[in-house]
C-alpha positions as CSV (number, residue, x, y, z in Angstrom):
1,M,0.2,-0.3,0.2
2,M,1.4,3.2,-1.1
3,I,2.0,6.1,1.7
4,S,0.2,9.2,1.2
5,A,-0.7,12.6,2.8
6,S,-3.7,10.6,4.7
7,T,-2.2,7.6,5.6
8,G,-2.7,7.5,9.7
9,V,1.1,7.5,11.0
10,Y,1.4,4.9,14.0
11,G,4.3,3.7,16.1
12,I,6.1,2.6,19.1
13,V,8.0,4.8,21.7
14,G,11.1,3.1,23.8
15,N,14.6,2.8,24.4
16,P,16.1,0.6,23.6
17,I,13.9,0.0,20.7
18,E,15.9,-1.2,17.8
19,H,15.0,-5.3,18.6
20,S,11.2,-4.3,18.2
21,L,9.1,-6.6,16.3
22,S,5.9,-3.9,16.4
23,P,7.1,-2.3,13.0
24,I,6.9,-5.9,11.4
25,L,3.6,-7.1,13.4
26,Q,1.4,-4.0,13.2
27,N,2.4,-2.9,9.1
28,A,1.3,-6.9,8.4
29,L,-1.9,-6.5,10.3
30,A,-2.7,-3.1,8.0
31,K,-1.7,-4.8,4.8
32,E,-4.1,-7.9,5.6
33,M,-6.8,-5.9,6.9
34,N,-6.1,-3.1,4.1
35,I,-6.1,0.1,6.3
36,D,-4.2,2.9,5.1
37,M,-2.0,3.3,8.5
38,S,1.9,3.3,8.5
39,Y,4.1,2.0,11.9
40,M,7.3,3.0,13.0
41,A,9.7,2.7,15.8
42,F,11.2,6.1,18.2
43,H,14.1,6.1,20.0
44,V,13.1,8.1,22.9
45,K,16.8,8.7,25.3
46,E,14.6,10.6,27.5
47,N,11.6,13.6,27.9
48,I,9.2,11.3,27.2
49,K,6.4,14.2,27.8
50,E,7.9,16.3,25.2
51,A,8.1,13.3,22.5
52,T,4.5,12.6,23.3
53,D,3.3,16.1,23.7
54,G,5.3,16.2,20.3
55,A,3.7,13.2,18.7
56,Y,0.6,14.7,19.5
57,L,1.1,18.0,17.9
58,L,2.1,16.0,15.1
59,G,-1.5,14.0,14.5
60,I,0.1,10.7,15.2
61,R,-2.9,8.7,15.9
62,G,-1.5,6.0,18.3
63,L,1.6,5.0,20.0
64,N,2.6,1.7,21.9
65,V,4.8,2.1,25.1
66,T,7.3,-0.2,26.0
67,I,10.4,-0.1,28.4
68,P,11.2,2.2,30.3
69,F,8.3,4.3,29.9
70,K,4.9,2.3,30.5
71,K,4.5,4.0,34.3
72,D,5.4,7.4,32.9
73,M,2.3,7.4,30.7
74,L,0.0,7.4,33.6
75,T,1.1,11.4,34.5
76,I,0.9,12.2,30.3
77,V,-1.9,10.7,29.0
78,K,-5.6,13.0,29.1
79,D,-7.7,9.8,30.2
80,I,-7.0,6.4,30.8
81,D,-8.7,3.0,30.7
82,E,-9.5,1.4,33.6
83,R,-7.3,-1.5,33.6
84,A,-4.4,0.2,32.9
85,K,-5.3,2.4,35.8
86,K,-5.2,-0.2,37.8
87,I,-2.4,-2.2,36.8
88,G,-0.4,1.1,37.0
89,A,1.2,1.0,33.2
90,V,0.4,1.9,29.6
91,N,1.3,0.3,26.7
92,T,-1.2,2.0,23.8
93,L,-2.0,5.4,23.6
94,L,-5.1,6.4,21.1
95,K,-5.1,9.7,19.8
96,T,-8.5,11.5,21.1
97,E,-9.7,15.5,20.3
98,E,-8.4,16.4,24.5
99,G,-5.3,14.1,24.0
100,Y,-4.0,10.4,24.1
101,K,-5.9,7.7,26.2
102,G,-3.8,5.4,27.8
103,Y,-4.7,1.5,27.4
104,N,-2.8,-1.7,28.8
105,T,-2.9,-4.6,26.0
106,D,-0.2,-6.0,28.0
107,I,-2.8,-7.9,29.9
108,L,-5.1,-9.2,27.2
109,G,-2.3,-10.6,24.9
110,L,-1.5,-12.6,28.8
111,K,-5.1,-13.5,28.6
112,Y,-6.0,-14.9,25.5
113,S,-1.9,-16.6,24.9
114,I,-3.5,-18.5,27.7
115,E,-6.8,-19.1,26.5
116,N,-5.9,-19.7,22.9
117,N,-3.5,-22.7,24.4
118,G,-6.3,-24.2,25.8
119,L,-5.3,-23.3,29.4
120,S,-6.7,-21.4,32.5
121,I,-5.9,-20.3,35.8
122,K,-9.5,-19.9,37.2
123,D,-9.1,-21.4,40.5
124,K,-5.8,-22.7,39.9
125,N,-2.7,-22.1,42.6
126,V,-0.3,-19.8,40.5
127,I,3.1,-19.1,41.1
128,L,4.9,-15.8,39.5
129,L,9.1,-16.5,39.2
130,G,9.9,-12.7,38.7
131,A,8.4,-9.5,40.3
132,G,8.8,-6.8,37.4
133,G,6.8,-5.1,35.3
134,A,5.6,-8.3,33.0
135,A,4.9,-9.9,36.9
136,K,2.3,-6.9,37.5
137,S,0.4,-7.9,34.6
138,A,0.5,-11.8,35.3
139,L,-1.0,-11.5,38.6
140,Y,-3.3,-8.7,38.2
141,L,-4.5,-11.6,35.5
142,A,-4.7,-13.8,38.1
143,V,-7.0,-11.6,40.4
144,E,-9.2,-11.0,37.2
145,E,-9.4,-14.7,36.5
146,K,-10.1,-15.4,39.9
147,A,-7.5,-17.5,41.0
148,K,-6.8,-19.9,43.8
149,S,-3.7,-18.2,45.4
150,V,-0.4,-16.5,44.0
151,T,2.8,-17.5,45.0
152,V,5.5,-14.3,44.1
153,I,9.0,-16.1,44.1
154,N,11.9,-13.4,43.3
155,R,15.3,-13.1,44.4
156,N,14.6,-9.6,45.9
157,V,12.3,-10.2,48.0
158,D,11.4,-6.7,49.1
159,R,10.3,-5.8,45.4
160,A,7.8,-9.4,45.6
161,N,6.5,-7.5,48.6
162,E,6.1,-4.1,47.3
163,L,4.1,-6.1,44.4
164,K,2.4,-8.1,46.9
165,K,1.1,-5.1,48.8
166,E,-0.3,-3.3,45.2
167,V,-3.1,-6.3,45.2
168,C,-3.2,-7.1,49.4
169,D,-6.9,-4.7,49.4
170,T,-7.9,-7.0,46.3
171,F,-7.1,-10.3,46.6
172,K,-5.8,-11.4,49.8
173,Y,-4.4,-15.2,49.2
174,I,-0.8,-14.0,48.2
175,S,2.8,-14.9,49.6
176,V,6.1,-14.6,49.0
177,I,9.3,-16.4,49.2
178,A,12.9,-15.8,48.2
179,L,14.6,-17.9,45.2
180,D,16.7,-19.0,47.4
181,E,15.3,-19.7,49.8
182,L,13.1,-22.0,47.8
183,K,15.8,-23.8,46.3
184,Q,16.8,-25.1,49.8
185,N,13.5,-25.9,50.5
186,I,10.9,-26.9,47.6
187,S,8.5,-27.9,50.4
188,L,7.9,-24.1,50.8
189,L,5.6,-25.1,47.8
190,E,2.8,-26.3,49.3
191,Y,0.5,-27.6,46.3
192,D,1.0,-29.8,43.2
193,D,-0.8,-28.2,40.6
194,Y,0.8,-25.0,39.9
195,F,-0.4,-22.9,37.1
196,V,3.5,-21.0,36.7
197,F,4.3,-17.4,34.7
198,Q,8.0,-17.4,34.5
199,T,8.4,-13.4,33.9
200,T,12.3,-13.3,34.2
201,D,14.6,-12.6,31.1
202,V,16.7,-15.7,32.6
203,G,17.2,-18.0,29.5
204,M,16.7,-15.6,26.9
205,Y,18.8,-15.8,23.6
206,P,21.7,-16.0,23.4
207,N,21.7,-17.0,26.9
208,V,19.9,-19.8,26.1
209,D,21.6,-22.5,28.7
210,K,20.2,-20.4,31.9
211,C,16.8,-21.5,33.5
212,I,15.8,-19.5,36.5
213,I,15.6,-22.8,38.6
214,E,16.8,-26.1,37.9
215,I,14.8,-27.8,40.8
216,D,13.7,-31.6,39.3
217,E,10.7,-31.4,42.0
218,F,10.0,-27.6,41.1
219,Y,8.5,-28.7,38.1
220,R,6.8,-31.9,39.5
221,K,4.9,-29.3,41.6
222,C,3.9,-27.4,38.4
223,D,0.6,-28.4,36.4
224,C,1.3,-26.2,33.4
225,G,2.4,-22.8,32.4
226,I,3.6,-19.9,30.5
227,D,7.6,-19.0,30.1
228,L,6.8,-15.1,28.4
229,I,10.2,-15.1,26.7
230,Y,10.0,-15.7,23.0
231,T,13.8,-15.9,21.6
232,P,14.0,-18.9,21.6
233,F,10.9,-20.3,21.0
234,E,11.9,-23.3,23.5
235,T,13.6,-21.7,26.4
236,K,15.4,-24.1,29.1
237,F,12.8,-23.7,31.7
238,I,10.4,-24.7,28.6
239,K,12.3,-27.8,28.2
240,N,12.5,-28.1,31.8
241,M,8.7,-28.4,31.9
242,R,7.6,-30.5,28.9
243,N,10.4,-33.3,31.0
244,A,8.3,-33.2,33.5
245,D,5.4,-33.9,31.0
246,K,3.9,-30.6,31.8
247,K,2.3,-28.4,29.0
248,C,4.0,-24.9,28.7
249,I,3.7,-22.6,26.2
250,N,6.3,-19.5,25.1
251,G,5.6,-15.5,24.9
252,L,5.0,-15.5,21.0
253,D,1.2,-15.0,20.9
254,M,1.5,-12.6,24.5
255,L,3.6,-10.4,21.9
256,I,1.1,-11.0,18.8
257,L,-2.4,-10.7,20.1
258,Q,-1.2,-7.8,22.9
259,G,-0.4,-6.0,19.1
260,V,-3.5,-7.0,17.8
261,A,-5.4,-5.9,20.7
262,S,-3.6,-2.4,20.1
263,F,-4.1,-2.4,16.4
264,E,-8.1,-3.4,17.2
265,I,-8.3,-0.1,19.3
266,W,-6.7,2.2,17.2
267,N,-8.8,1.2,13.8
268,N,-12.3,-0.1,15.6
269,V,-12.0,-4.0,14.4
270,K,-11.8,-7.0,15.2
271,V,-8.8,-9.0,13.3
272,N,-9.7,-12.8,12.8
273,K,-8.3,-15.7,13.5
274,N,-6.8,-16.1,9.9
275,I,-5.4,-13.3,9.6
276,I,-3.3,-13.6,13.2
277,Q,-2.1,-16.8,12.4
278,K,-0.5,-15.5,8.9
279,V,1.1,-12.4,10.7
280,R,2.3,-15.6,13.4
281,L,3.8,-17.2,10.7
282,L,5.8,-14.2,9.2
283,L,7.1,-13.2,13.3
284,V,8.3,-16.7,13.4
285,E,10.3,-16.6,10.3
286,K,11.6,-13.2,11.4
287,L,12.8,-14.1,14.4
288,R,14.3,-17.8,13.1
289,E,16.8,-15.4,10.4
290,R,17.8,-13.3,13.6
291,M,18.9,-16.1,15.9
292,K,20.7,-17.5,12.8
């Protein structure tokens, strides 16, 4: 599709940004849906408010926001979706007459990726490995989906307790375990049916031989899970889960589906499964090229 003066301009802001797959994803969606839009990456090192204000004045219709600016957007947007307000992070901006409105589609991408793979966290005991931004989305999803309990496992216990404190008023069944303590005493995990979210970057390419936890008994206590890493497609964590005969998916579907959710917000459309699968195959091809 030829770019013209009427082409809608969209993009992603972050630091770093060169690795982002979002331009490939969003431009492929636009082509498949026959929507006149162009999406690009904007490397913003600092002054994110000034950059966002400038984008609005330039008429950029929508933005994705990635590390490290998702929290900053809470005080920059003119309006905010309730889910994004609750999570405390914004990853999608929609241009309105008053200014940008903020949304969080990370949690939607996570929700849909779990559902589309035939998994569920309703009434499950949940483990969060990690306590960063991705763990926060997973925690709020666990609350929304009515998980039975959540156990946050992290090297930094203070950070895990901060995460617990943020939602303790709405969900009481959250416990915290230090990673080193767990490695010494797996019996600290009292259940045998955990849905586990691996939210850290341990095992990400090129450090593919790394895994946050190597104890066999841990995997026997898990029922199924998701590793939010998608490079490589099969991390050592996923291999350990599958060696224990447990189902575990990677983070590629979350990446795709959070992007699809942003695309749908911007264009007021619904993307069908056939188009999503076509775009997924394209991203898999690009990722394989990168990892050669």
